[in-house]
TORKOL-4160 file (C-alpha; in steps of 0.2 Angstrom, whole numbers, padded with zeros to 4 digits, m for minus):
447
<pt num="1" X="m0134" Y="0248" Z="m0169"/>
<pt num="2" X="m0143" Y="0242" Z="m0154"/>
<pt num="3" X="m0162" Y="0243" Z="m0155"/>
<pt num="4" X="m0170" Y="0254" Z="m0141"/>
<pt num="5" X="m0186" Y="0247" Z="m0133"/>
<pt num="6" X="m0191" Y="0265" Z="m0129"/>
<pt num="7" X="m0192" Y="0271" Z="m0147"/>
<pt num="8" X="m0196" Y="0258" Z="m0161"/>
<pt num="9" X="m0206" Y="0263" Z="m0176"/>
<pt num="10" X="m0216" Y="0250" Z="m0185"/>
<pt num="11" X="m0223" Y="0249" Z="m0202"/>
<pt num="12" X="m0234" Y="0234" Z="m0201"/>
<pt num="13" X="m0247" Y="0227" Z="m0189"/>
<pt num="14" X="m0239" Y="0211" Z="m0183"/>
<pt num="15" X="m0239" Y="0200" Z="m0169"/>
<pt num="16" X="m0225" Y="0198" Z="m0156"/>
<pt num="17" X="m0212" Y="0186" Z="m0161"/>
<pt num="18" X="m0213" Y="0170" Z="m0151"/>
<pt num="19" X="m0198" Y="0169" Z="m0138"/>
<pt num="20" X="m0196" Y="0151" Z="m0144"/>
<pt num="21" X="m0188" Y="0157" Z="m0160"/>
<pt num="22" X="m0174" Y="0166" Z="m0151"/>
<pt num="23" X="m0160" Y="0158" Z="m0141"/>
<pt num="24" X="m0164" Y="0156" Z="m0122"/>
<pt num="25" X="m0148" Y="0157" Z="m0111"/>
<pt num="26" X="m0150" Y="0146" Z="m0095"/>
<pt num="27" X="m0137" Y="0149" Z="m0081"/>
<pt num="28" X="m0140" Y="0144" Z="m0063"/>
<pt num="29" X="m0132" Y="0160" Z="m0056"/>
<pt num="30" X="m0141" Y="0172" Z="m0068"/>
<pt num="31" X="m0158" Y="0163" Z="m0064"/>
<pt num="32" X="m0155" Y="0165" Z="m0045"/>
<pt num="33" X="m0151" Y="0183" Z="m0048"/>
<pt num="34" X="m0167" Y="0186" Z="m0057"/>
<pt num="35" X="m0177" Y="0177" Z="m0044"/>
<pt num="36" X="m0169" Y="0187" Z="m0030"/>
<pt num="37" X="m0173" Y="0203" Z="m0040"/>
<pt num="38" X="m0191" Y="0199" Z="m0045"/>
<pt num="39" X="m0198" Y="0190" Z="m0029"/>
<pt num="40" X="m0203" Y="0205" Z="m0020"/>
<pt num="41" X="m0210" Y="0214" Z="m0035"/>
<pt num="42" X="m0220" Y="0198" Z="m0040"/>
<pt num="43" X="m0227" Y="0197" Z="m0022"/>
<pt num="44" X="m0232" Y="0216" Z="m0023"/>
<pt num="45" X="m0241" Y="0212" Z="m0040"/>
<pt num="46" X="m0251" Y="0199" Z="m0031"/>
<pt num="47" X="m0243" Y="0185" Z="m0041"/>
<pt num="48" X="m0234" Y="0169" Z="m0035"/>
<pt num="49" X="m0215" Y="0169" Z="m0037"/>
<pt num="50" X="m0217" Y="0150" Z="m0041"/>
<pt num="51" X="m0226" Y="0154" Z="m0057"/>
<pt num="52" X="m0218" Y="0170" Z="m0063"/>
<pt num="53" X="m0201" Y="0167" Z="m0072"/>
<pt num="54" X="m0188" Y="0179" Z="m0079"/>
<pt num="55" X="m0179" Y="0172" Z="m0094"/>
<pt num="56" X="m0163" Y="0178" Z="m0102"/>
<pt num="57" X="m0163" Y="0179" Z="m0121"/>
<pt num="58" X="m0147" Y="0180" Z="m0132"/>
<pt num="59" X="m0151" Y="0196" Z="m0141"/>
<pt num="60" X="m0140" Y="0212" Z="m0141"/>
<pt num="61" X="m0155" Y="0224" Z="m0143"/>
<pt num="62" X="m0159" Y="0234" Z="m0127"/>
<pt num="63" X="m0176" Y="0226" Z="m0124"/>
<pt num="64" X="m0187" Y="0216" Z="m0112"/>
<pt num="65" X="m0205" Y="0209" Z="m0116"/>
<pt num="66" X="m0219" Y="0197" Z="m0111"/>
<pt num="67" X="m0227" Y="0186" Z="m0124"/>
<pt num="68" X="m0242" Y="0179" Z="m0114"/>
<pt num="69" X="m0242" Y="0170" Z="m0098"/>
<pt num="70" X="m0231" Y="0175" Z="m0083"/>
<pt num="71" X="m0214" Y="0174" Z="m0091"/>
<pt num="72" X="m0203" Y="0190" Z="m0093"/>
<pt num="73" X="m0190" Y="0189" Z="m0106"/>
<pt num="74" X="m0174" Y="0200" Z="m0104"/>
<pt num="75" X="m0162" Y="0202" Z="m0118"/>
<pt num="76" X="m0144" Y="0200" Z="m0115"/>
<pt num="77" X="m0141" Y="0217" Z="m0123"/>
<pt num="78" X="m0151" Y="0225" Z="m0109"/>
<pt num="79" X="m0141" Y="0217" Z="m0096"/>
<pt num="80" X="m0125" Y="0222" Z="m0103"/>
<pt num="81" X="m0129" Y="0240" Z="m0104"/>
<pt num="82" X="m0137" Y="0241" Z="m0087"/>
<pt num="83" X="m0127" Y="0250" Z="m0074"/>
<pt num="84" X="m0134" Y="0241" Z="m0058"/>
<pt num="85" X="m0146" Y="0229" Z="m0051"/>
<pt num="86" X="m0159" Y="0242" Z="m0047"/>
<pt num="87" X="m0160" Y="0247" Z="m0066"/>
<pt num="88" X="m0165" Y="0229" Z="m0070"/>
<pt num="89" X="m0177" Y="0228" Z="m0056"/>
<pt num="90" X="m0186" Y="0244" Z="m0064"/>
<pt num="91" X="m0187" Y="0235" Z="m0080"/>
<pt num="92" X="m0194" Y="0219" Z="m0072"/>
<pt num="93" X="m0207" Y="0230" Z="m0063"/>
<pt num="94" X="m0212" Y="0238" Z="m0079"/>
<pt num="95" X="m0214" Y="0220" Z="m0087"/>
<pt num="96" X="m0224" Y="0214" Z="m0072"/>
<pt num="97" X="m0235" Y="0229" Z="m0076"/>
<pt num="98" X="m0239" Y="0221" Z="m0093"/>
<pt num="99" X="m0242" Y="0204" Z="m0085"/>
<pt num="100" X="m0253" Y="0211" Z="m0071"/>
<pt num="101" X="m0263" Y="0222" Z="m0082"/>
<pt num="102" X="m0266" Y="0208" Z="m0095"/>
<pt num="103" X="m0259" Y="0218" Z="m0109"/>
<pt num="104" X="m0255" Y="0203" Z="m0120"/>
<pt num="105" X="m0273" Y="0197" Z="m0119"/>
<pt num="106" X="m0279" Y="0215" Z="m0123"/>
<pt num="107" X="m0268" Y="0216" Z="m0138"/>
<pt num="108" X="m0282" Y="0209" Z="m0150"/>
<pt num="109" X="m0293" Y="0223" Z="m0143"/>
<pt num="110" X="m0280" Y="0236" Z="m0149"/>
<pt num="111" X="m0277" Y="0228" Z="m0166"/>
<pt num="112" X="m0295" Y="0225" Z="m0171"/>
<pt num="113" X="m0300" Y="0243" Z="m0173"/>
<pt num="114" X="m0284" Y="0246" Z="m0183"/>
<pt num="115" X="m0287" Y="0231" Z="m0194"/>
<pt num="116" X="m0305" Y="0237" Z="m0197"/>
<pt num="117" X="m0299" Y="0253" Z="m0203"/>
<pt num="118" X="m0286" Y="0245" Z="m0214"/>
<pt num="119" X="m0298" Y="0233" Z="m0222"/>
<pt num="120" X="m0311" Y="0246" Z="m0225"/>
<pt num="121" X="m0298" Y="0257" Z="m0234"/>
<pt num="122" X="m0293" Y="0243" Z="m0245"/>
<pt num="123" X="m0311" Y="0239" Z="m0250"/>
<pt num="124" X="m0314" Y="0257" Z="m0254"/>
<pt num="125" X="m0298" Y="0259" Z="m0263"/>
<pt num="126" X="m0300" Y="0243" Z="m0273"/>
<pt num="127" X="m0317" Y="0249" Z="m0278"/>
<pt num="128" X="m0310" Y="0266" Z="m0284"/>
<pt num="129" X="m0297" Y="0257" Z="m0294"/>
<pt num="130" X="m0310" Y="0246" Z="m0302"/>
<pt num="131" X="m0320" Y="0261" Z="m0307"/>
<pt num="132" X="m0305" Y="0268" Z="m0316"/>
<pt num="133" X="m0299" Y="0280" Z="m0302"/>
<pt num="134" X="m0282" Y="0271" Z="m0299"/>
<pt num="135" X="m0273" Y="0286" Z="m0292"/>
<pt num="136" X="m0287" Y="0290" Z="m0280"/>
<pt num="137" X="m0289" Y="0272" Z="m0275"/>
<pt num="138" X="m0271" Y="0270" Z="m0271"/>
<pt num="139" X="m0272" Y="0286" Z="m0261"/>
<pt num="140" X="m0286" Y="0279" Z="m0251"/>
<pt num="141" X="m0277" Y="0263" Z="m0247"/>
<pt num="142" X="m0261" Y="0272" Z="m0241"/>
<pt num="143" X="m0271" Y="0284" Z="m0230"/>
<pt num="144" X="m0280" Y="0269" Z="m0223"/>
<pt num="145" X="m0264" Y="0260" Z="m0219"/>
<pt num="146" X="m0257" Y="0276" Z="m0211"/>
<pt num="147" X="m0273" Y="0278" Z="m0200"/>
<pt num="148" X="m0273" Y="0260" Z="m0195"/>
<pt num="149" X="m0255" Y="0261" Z="m0190"/>
<pt num="150" X="m0258" Y="0277" Z="m0180"/>
<pt num="151" X="m0273" Y="0268" Z="m0171"/>
<pt num="152" X="m0263" Y="0253" Z="m0166"/>
<pt num="153" X="m0247" Y="0264" Z="m0161"/>
<pt num="154" X="m0258" Y="0275" Z="m0150"/>
<pt num="155" X="m0265" Y="0259" Z="m0141"/>
<pt num="156" X="m0247" Y="0252" Z="m0139"/>
<pt num="157" X="m0241" Y="0269" Z="m0131"/>
<pt num="158" X="m0256" Y="0269" Z="m0119"/>
<pt num="159" X="m0252" Y="0251" Z="m0113"/>
<pt num="160" X="m0233" Y="0255" Z="m0111"/>
<pt num="161" X="m0237" Y="0271" Z="m0101"/>
<pt num="162" X="m0249" Y="0261" Z="m0090"/>
<pt num="163" X="m0236" Y="0247" Z="m0087"/>
<pt num="164" X="m0224" Y="0261" Z="m0082"/>
<pt num="165" X="m0236" Y="0267" Z="m0069"/>
<pt num="166" X="m0241" Y="0250" Z="m0063"/>
<pt num="167" X="m0222" Y="0245" Z="m0062"/>
<pt num="168" X="m0219" Y="0261" Z="m0051"/>
<pt num="169" X="m0233" Y="0255" Z="m0040"/>
<pt num="170" X="m0225" Y="0238" Z="m0038"/>
<pt num="171" X="m0208" Y="0246" Z="m0034"/>
<pt num="172" X="m0216" Y="0256" Z="m0020"/>
<pt num="173" X="m0225" Y="0242" Z="m0012"/>
<pt num="174" X="m0210" Y="0231" Z="m0013"/>
<pt num="175" X="m0200" Y="0244" Z="m0004"/>
<pt num="176" X="m0188" Y="0245" Z="m0019"/>
<pt num="177" X="m0181" Y="0262" Z="m0025"/>
<pt num="178" X="m0187" Y="0268" Z="m0041"/>
<pt num="179" X="m0170" Y="0277" Z="m0045"/>
<pt num="180" X="m0165" Y="0262" Z="m0056"/>
<pt num="181" X="m0181" Y="0264" Z="m0067"/>
<pt num="182" X="m0178" Y="0282" Z="m0069"/>
<pt num="183" X="m0160" Y="0281" Z="m0072"/>
<pt num="184" X="m0163" Y="0268" Z="m0085"/>
<pt num="185" X="m0175" Y="0279" Z="m0095"/>
<pt num="186" X="m0162" Y="0293" Z="m0094"/>
<pt num="187" X="m0149" Y="0280" Z="m0101"/>
<pt num="188" X="m0161" Y="0276" Z="m0115"/>
<pt num="189" X="m0164" Y="0295" Z="m0118"/>
<pt num="190" X="m0145" Y="0297" Z="m0120"/>
<pt num="191" X="m0145" Y="0283" Z="m0133"/>
<pt num="192" X="m0159" Y="0292" Z="m0142"/>
<pt num="193" X="m0148" Y="0308" Z="m0143"/>
<pt num="194" X="m0133" Y="0298" Z="m0148"/>
<pt num="195" X="m0142" Y="0290" Z="m0163"/>
<pt num="196" X="m0151" Y="0306" Z="m0168"/>
<pt num="197" X="m0168" Y="0299" Z="m0163"/>
<pt num="198" X="m0173" Y="0314" Z="m0153"/>
<pt num="199" X="m0182" Y="0322" Z="m0167"/>
<pt num="200" X="m0192" Y="0306" Z="m0173"/>
<pt num="201" X="m0211" Y="0307" Z="m0174"/>
<pt num="202" X="m0218" Y="0303" Z="m0156"/>
<pt num="203" X="m0234" Y="0297" Z="m0164"/>
<pt num="204" X="m0226" Y="0284" Z="m0174"/>
<pt num="205" X="m0218" Y="0275" Z="m0160"/>
<pt num="206" X="m0224" Y="0259" Z="m0150"/>
<pt num="207" X="m0218" Y="0267" Z="m0134"/>
<pt num="208" X="m0219" Y="0285" Z="m0127"/>
<pt num="209" X="m0202" Y="0293" Z="m0129"/>
<pt num="210" X="m0190" Y="0292" Z="m0114"/>
<pt num="211" X="m0191" Y="0310" Z="m0110"/>
<pt num="212" X="m0210" Y="0309" Z="m0109"/>
<pt num="213" X="m0208" Y="0294" Z="m0098"/>
<pt num="214" X="m0196" Y="0302" Z="m0086"/>
<pt num="215" X="m0207" Y="0318" Z="m0085"/>
<pt num="216" X="m0222" Y="0307" Z="m0081"/>
<pt num="217" X="m0214" Y="0295" Z="m0068"/>
<pt num="218" X="m0202" Y="0307" Z="m0059"/>
<pt num="219" X="m0214" Y="0314" Z="m0046"/>
<pt num="220" X="m0222" Y="0297" Z="m0041"/>
<pt num="221" X="m0205" Y="0288" Z="m0040"/>
<pt num="222" X="m0197" Y="0302" Z="m0030"/>
<pt num="223" X="m0212" Y="0303" Z="m0018"/>
<pt num="224" X="m0210" Y="0284" Z="m0013"/>
<pt num="225" X="m0204" Y="0281" Z="0004"/>
<pt num="226" X="m0192" Y="0269" Z="m0004"/>
<pt num="227" X="m0184" Y="0282" Z="m0015"/>
<pt num="228" X="m0168" Y="0284" Z="m0004"/>
<pt num="229" X="m0166" Y="0266" Z="0001"/>
<pt num="230" X="m0148" Y="0260" Z="m0001"/>
<pt num="231" X="m0145" Y="0247" Z="m0015"/>
<pt num="232" X="m0145" Y="0229" Z="m0009"/>
<pt num="233" X="m0126" Y="0225" Z="m0008"/>
<pt num="234" X="m0127" Y="0206" Z="m0010"/>
<pt num="235" X="m0139" Y="0208" Z="m0025"/>
<pt num="236" X="m0127" Y="0221" Z="m0033"/>
<pt num="237" X="m0112" Y="0210" Z="m0031"/>
<pt num="238" X="m0122" Y="0196" Z="m0039"/>
<pt num="239" X="m0127" Y="0208" Z="m0054"/>
<pt num="240" X="m0108" Y="0212" Z="m0057"/>
<pt num="241" X="m0103" Y="0194" Z="m0058"/>
<pt num="242" X="m0117" Y="0189" Z="m0069"/>
<pt num="243" X="m0114" Y="0204" Z="m0081"/>
<pt num="244" X="m0096" Y="0199" Z="m0082"/>
<pt num="245" X="m0099" Y="0181" Z="m0085"/>
<pt num="246" X="m0112" Y="0185" Z="m0098"/>
<pt num="247" X="m0100" Y="0197" Z="m0108"/>
<pt num="248" X="m0087" Y="0183" Z="m0108"/>
<pt num="249" X="m0100" Y="0171" Z="m0115"/>
<pt num="250" X="m0109" Y="0182" Z="m0128"/>
<pt num="251" X="m0096" Y="0196" Z="m0133"/>
<pt num="252" X="m0081" Y="0194" Z="m0145"/>
<pt num="253" X="m0066" Y="0189" Z="m0135"/>
<pt num="254" X="m0056" Y="0205" Z="m0139"/>
<pt num="255" X="m0070" Y="0216" Z="m0133"/>
<pt num="256" X="m0071" Y="0206" Z="m0116"/>
<pt num="257" X="m0052" Y="0207" Z="m0114"/>
<pt num="258" X="m0053" Y="0226" Z="m0118"/>
<pt num="259" X="m0067" Y="0228" Z="m0104"/>
<pt num="260" X="m0058" Y="0216" Z="m0092"/>
<pt num="261" X="m0039" Y="0217" Z="m0096"/>
<pt num="262" X="m0027" Y="0205" Z="m0088"/>
<pt num="263" X="m0022" Y="0219" Z="m0076"/>
<pt num="264" X="m0039" Y="0218" Z="m0068"/>
<pt num="265" X="m0038" Y="0205" Z="m0054"/>
<pt num="266" X="m0056" Y="0206" Z="m0048"/>
<pt num="267" X="m0068" Y="0192" Z="m0047"/>
<pt num="268" X="m0078" Y="0199" Z="m0061"/>
<pt num="269" X="m0063" Y="0200" Z="m0072"/>
<pt num="270" X="m0057" Y="0183" Z="m0069"/>
<pt num="271" X="m0075" Y="0177" Z="m0072"/>
<pt num="272" X="m0077" Y="0186" Z="m0089"/>
<pt num="273" X="m0059" Y="0181" Z="m0095"/>
<pt num="274" X="m0062" Y="0163" Z="m0091"/>
<pt num="275" X="m0075" Y="0160" Z="m0104"/>
<pt num="276" X="m0068" Y="0172" Z="m0116"/>
<pt num="277" X="m0051" Y="0163" Z="m0116"/>
<pt num="278" X="m0060" Y="0146" Z="m0117"/>
<pt num="279" X="m0070" Y="0150" Z="m0133"/>
<pt num="280" X="m0055" Y="0159" Z="m0140"/>
<pt num="281" X="m0045" Y="0143" Z="m0140"/>
<pt num="282" X="m0033" Y="0147" Z="m0125"/>
<pt num="283" X="m0036" Y="0132" Z="m0113"/>
<pt num="284" X="m0021" Y="0136" Z="m0102"/>
<pt num="285" X="m0026" Y="0154" Z="m0100"/>
<pt num="286" X="m0044" Y="0149" Z="m0097"/>
<pt num="287" X="m0039" Y="0136" Z="m0084"/>
<pt num="288" X="m0028" Y="0149" Z="m0075"/>
<pt num="289" X="m0043" Y="0161" Z="m0073"/>
<pt num="290" X="m0054" Y="0147" Z="m0066"/>
<pt num="291" X="m0040" Y="0142" Z="m0054"/>
<pt num="292" X="m0039" Y="0160" Z="m0048"/>
<pt num="293" X="m0058" Y="0160" Z="m0046"/>
<pt num="294" X="m0058" Y="0145" Z="m0035"/>
<pt num="295" X="m0043" Y="0151" Z="m0025"/>
<pt num="296" X="m0052" Y="0167" Z="m0021"/>
<pt num="297" X="m0069" Y="0158" Z="m0016"/>
<pt num="298" X="m0066" Y="0139" Z="m0015"/>
<pt num="299" X="m0083" Y="0135" Z="m0010"/>
<pt num="300" X="m0094" Y="0146" Z="m0021"/>
<pt num="301" X="m0104" Y="0134" Z="m0032"/>
<pt num="302" X="m0105" Y="0145" Z="m0047"/>
<pt num="303" X="m0087" Y="0147" Z="m0048"/>
<pt num="304" X="m0084" Y="0129" Z="m0046"/>
<pt num="305" X="m0097" Y="0126" Z="m0060"/>
<pt num="306" X="m0088" Y="0137" Z="m0073"/>
<pt num="307" X="m0072" Y="0128" Z="m0069"/>
<pt num="308" X="m0080" Y="0111" Z="m0071"/>
<pt num="309" X="m0090" Y="0117" Z="m0087"/>
<pt num="310" X="m0074" Y="0123" Z="m0095"/>
<pt num="311" X="m0064" Y="0107" Z="m0091"/>
<pt num="312" X="m0079" Y="0097" Z="m0098"/>
<pt num="313" X="m0080" Y="0107" Z="m0114"/>
<pt num="314" X="m0061" Y="0106" Z="m0116"/>
<pt num="315" X="m0062" Y="0087" Z="m0117"/>
<pt num="316" X="m0058" Y="0082" Z="m0099"/>
<pt num="317" X="m0074" Y="0076" Z="m0091"/>
<pt num="318" X="m0064" Y="0065" Z="m0078"/>
<pt num="319" X="m0056" Y="0081" Z="m0071"/>
<pt num="320" X="m0073" Y="0090" Z="m0072"/>
<pt num="321" X="m0082" Y="0077" Z="m0061"/>
<pt num="322" X="m0076" Y="0081" Z="m0044"/>
<pt num="323" X="m0077" Y="0100" Z="m0047"/>
<pt num="324" X="m0095" Y="0098" Z="m0053"/>
<pt num="325" X="m0100" Y="0086" Z="m0039"/>
<pt num="326" X="m0094" Y="0099" Z="m0027"/>
<pt num="327" X="m0104" Y="0112" Z="m0036"/>
<pt num="328" X="m0119" Y="0102" Z="m0036"/>
<pt num="329" X="m0119" Y="0098" Z="m0018"/>
<pt num="330" X="m0115" Y="0116" Z="m0013"/>
<pt num="331" X="m0129" Y="0123" Z="m0023"/>
<pt num="332" X="m0141" Y="0111" Z="m0015"/>
<pt num="333" X="m0143" Y="0101" Z="m0031"/>
<pt num="334" X="m0147" Y="0115" Z="m0043"/>
<pt num="335" X="m0154" Y="0106" Z="m0058"/>
<pt num="336" X="m0144" Y="0116" Z="m0071"/>
<pt num="337" X="m0127" Y="0113" Z="m0062"/>
<pt num="338" X="m0133" Y="0095" Z="m0059"/>
<pt num="339" X="m0136" Y="0092" Z="m0077"/>
<pt num="340" X="m0119" Y="0098" Z="m0081"/>
<pt num="341" X="m0112" Y="0086" Z="m0068"/>
<pt num="342" X="m0123" Y="0072" Z="m0076"/>
<pt num="343" X="m0116" Y="0076" Z="m0093"/>
<pt num="344" X="m0098" Y="0075" Z="m0087"/>
<pt num="345" X="m0102" Y="0057" Z="m0080"/>
<pt num="346" X="m0110" Y="0052" Z="m0096"/>
<pt num="347" X="m0095" Y="0059" Z="m0106"/>
<pt num="348" X="m0082" Y="0048" Z="m0098"/>
<pt num="349" X="m0089" Y="0033" Z="m0107"/>
<pt num="350" X="m0086" Y="0023" Z="m0091"/>
<pt num="351" X="m0100" Y="0011" Z="m0087"/>
<pt num="352" X="m0096" Y="0013" Z="m0069"/>
<pt num="353" X="m0102" Y="0031" Z="m0070"/>
<pt num="354" X="m0119" Y="0028" Z="m0078"/>
<pt num="355" X="m0129" Y="0023" Z="m0063"/>
<pt num="356" X="m0124" Y="0039" Z="m0054"/>
<pt num="357" X="m0127" Y="0049" Z="m0070"/>
<pt num="358" X="m0145" Y="0042" Z="m0071"/>
<pt num="359" X="m0148" Y="0046" Z="m0053"/>
<pt num="360" X="m0142" Y="0064" Z="m0054"/>
<pt num="361" X="m0150" Y="0068" Z="m0070"/>
<pt num="362" X="m0167" Y="0060" Z="m0065"/>
<pt num="363" X="m0167" Y="0072" Z="m0050"/>
<pt num="364" X="m0162" Y="0087" Z="m0061"/>
<pt num="365" X="m0176" Y="0085" Z="m0073"/>
<pt num="366" X="m0188" Y="0081" Z="m0059"/>
<pt num="367" X="m0184" Y="0098" Z="m0052"/>
<pt num="368" X="m0184" Y="0108" Z="m0068"/>
<pt num="369" X="m0199" Y="0108" Z="m0079"/>
<pt num="370" X="m0189" Y="0116" Z="m0094"/>
<pt num="371" X="m0173" Y="0106" Z="m0096"/>
<pt num="372" X="m0173" Y="0097" Z="m0113"/>
<pt num="373" X="m0154" Y="0096" Z="m0112"/>
<pt num="374" X="m0156" Y="0086" Z="m0096"/>
<pt num="375" X="m0168" Y="0074" Z="m0104"/>
<pt num="376" X="m0155" Y="0072" Z="m0118"/>
<pt num="377" X="m0141" Y="0068" Z="m0106"/>
<pt num="378" X="m0153" Y="0056" Z="m0097"/>
<pt num="379" X="m0158" Y="0047" Z="m0113"/>
<pt num="380" X="m0139" Y="0046" Z="m0117"/>
<pt num="381" X="m0136" Y="0038" Z="m0100"/>
<pt num="382" X="m0150" Y="0025" Z="m0102"/>
<pt num="383" X="m0144" Y="0021" Z="m0120"/>
<pt num="384" X="m0126" Y="0018" Z="m0114"/>
<pt num="385" X="m0133" Y="0007" Z="m0100"/>
<pt num="386" X="m0143" Y="m0003" Z="m0112"/>
<pt num="387" X="m0160" Y="0003" Z="m0107"/>
<pt num="388" X="m0167" Y="0008" Z="m0124"/>
<pt num="389" X="m0185" Y="0009" Z="m0117"/>
<pt num="390" X="m0181" Y="0023" Z="m0105"/>
<pt num="391" X="m0169" Y="0031" Z="m0117"/>
<pt num="392" X="m0184" Y="0032" Z="m0129"/>
<pt num="393" X="m0195" Y="0039" Z="m0115"/>
<pt num="394" X="m0182" Y="0053" Z="m0111"/>
<pt num="395" X="m0181" Y="0056" Z="m0130"/>
<pt num="396" X="m0200" Y="0058" Z="m0130"/>
<pt num="397" X="m0199" Y="0070" Z="m0115"/>
<pt num="398" X="m0186" Y="0081" Z="m0124"/>
<pt num="399" X="m0195" Y="0081" Z="m0141"/>
<pt num="400" X="m0212" Y="0086" Z="m0132"/>
<pt num="401" X="m0203" Y="0101" Z="m0124"/>
<pt num="402" X="m0196" Y="0106" Z="m0141"/>
<pt num="403" X="m0212" Y="0104" Z="m0150"/>
<pt num="404" X="m0207" Y="0090" Z="m0160"/>
<pt num="405" X="m0223" Y="0080" Z="m0159"/>
<pt num="406" X="m0219" Y="0067" Z="m0172"/>
<pt num="407" X="m0204" Y="0061" Z="m0163"/>
<pt num="408" X="m0212" Y="0063" Z="m0146"/>
<pt num="409" X="m0226" Y="0051" Z="m0152"/>
<pt num="410" X="m0215" Y="0038" Z="m0160"/>
<pt num="411" X="m0203" Y="0038" Z="m0145"/>
<pt num="412" X="m0217" Y="0037" Z="m0132"/>
<pt num="413" X="m0225" Y="0022" Z="m0141"/>
<pt num="414" X="m0208" Y="0013" Z="m0142"/>
<pt num="415" X="m0206" Y="0016" Z="m0123"/>
<pt num="416" X="m0224" Y="0010" Z="m0120"/>
<pt num="417" X="m0221" Y="m0006" Z="m0130"/>
<pt num="418" X="m0205" Y="m0010" Z="m0119"/>
<pt num="419" X="m0209" Y="m0004" Z="m0102"/>
<pt num="420" X="m0220" Y="m0015" Z="m0090"/>
<pt num="421" X="m0238" Y="m0009" Z="m0091"/>
<pt num="422" X="m0245" Y="0002" Z="m0078"/>
<pt num="423" X="m0229" Y="0007" Z="m0070"/>
<pt num="424" X="m0225" Y="0026" Z="m0068"/>
<pt num="425" X="m0214" Y="0026" Z="m0083"/>
<pt num="426" X="m0227" Y="0017" Z="m0094"/>
<pt num="427" X="m0240" Y="0029" Z="m0088"/>
<pt num="428" X="m0229" Y="0044" Z="m0092"/>
<pt num="429" X="m0225" Y="0037" Z="m0109"/>
<pt num="430" X="m0244" Y="0035" Z="m0112"/>
<pt num="431" X="m0248" Y="0053" Z="m0107"/>
<pt num="432" X="m0234" Y="0060" Z="m0119"/>
<pt num="433" X="m0241" Y="0048" Z="m0134"/>
<pt num="434" X="m0259" Y="0054" Z="m0131"/>
<pt num="435" X="m0255" Y="0072" Z="m0129"/>
<pt num="436" X="m0243" Y="0073" Z="m0144"/>
<pt num="437" X="m0255" Y="0063" Z="m0155"/>
<pt num="438" X="m0268" Y="0076" Z="m0151"/>
<pt num="439" X="m0256" Y="0090" Z="m0156"/>
<pt num="440" X="m0252" Y="0082" Z="m0172"/>
<pt num="441" X="m0270" Y="0080" Z="m0176"/>
<pt num="442" X="m0273" Y="0098" Z="m0172"/>
<pt num="443" X="m0259" Y="0103" Z="m0184"/>
<pt num="444" X="m0266" Y="0093" Z="m0198"/>
<pt num="445" X="m0283" Y="0101" Z="m0196"/>
<pt num="446" X="m0276" Y="0119" Z="m0196"/>
<pt num="447" X="m0267" Y="0116" Z="m0213"/>
């Protein structure tokens, strides 16, 4: 059963799980879609599109969340059940409400009173047990736990309702219809009925129930001048493609082939089936799907990318190189596509390709501040070229991004010892060594 972000009961006072513990899916076309969806909303929120990111998480639950900072995480399950791009915009608007209203920062303010109630009840209950009133003491602690939980859940529901209202405001100011936000809540309400959740205790939920949210928001959303705006056709097209590609990647192949049968000759179906056949071990069928994609739109960088990626992963990097080179050029050097191109160059094991791989990958990691795989490939290219010092620097960069401070320190120190002092690479290695060493020291002090 997929979890509903609109109605989740909790039994303990816990912190949000860090996004780093989950699998982040990075895809050039998906990130371009999220940027297109979010930019007007981010601007309406008074934030900078350069600093707000929307990130896709591989998780089949219907959920989106923020975990501090200005990053919004959207689960793959939510994208798969959404009917249109406007629904995703409604979700992003809601999460931007959390960001703009500082709800993650305020979470401690909501947890502290609840924790205080819980601790007090434990003290009183333990005192009663010590005095011989075991049953009464246990009752006091249970009641305190329930009261503490209720206190925290009430705070959580208030912040969610506030984020709904703020999100509706951002939709209006961005001139985007709120139909998607409302229809998505109705979809969640239908899920609640399907799973028999309509009779759950509304006071034991982290979010207001979907029916309550619909009732609260309907008037404001429908009163917006943007309510009757037509959907953005280009954005809707991109959404359909991304949704199909995502299903091909994360869903079992038989499900993908059921949703996009071979009789369906649309771009979306070819897109979905290409990766489904690839991971299912049908290389000829996967190749035929990518050929059909390129035949339909021969200059589309994202369609070129998936063909090149499948060729590379099927063990033919030489055939992948011209396709990925074309995709990189036509995407204006998109760093994710360029990283795959660089990977193909390295994978040929041909020394003649290493200089180009280094050039392409250096540019890619320079344009993308969260690309550990790019640093890994760059390190591989340097290593294959005999430049062990810069291979170590690339390893230090990758380790630093992944939080592996010990490897970062060791690799950065090796780079410093073998790169000419005071050059830009030496200074960068010094920065990583010092920063990672400080982090290691802090970790030791926390133990």
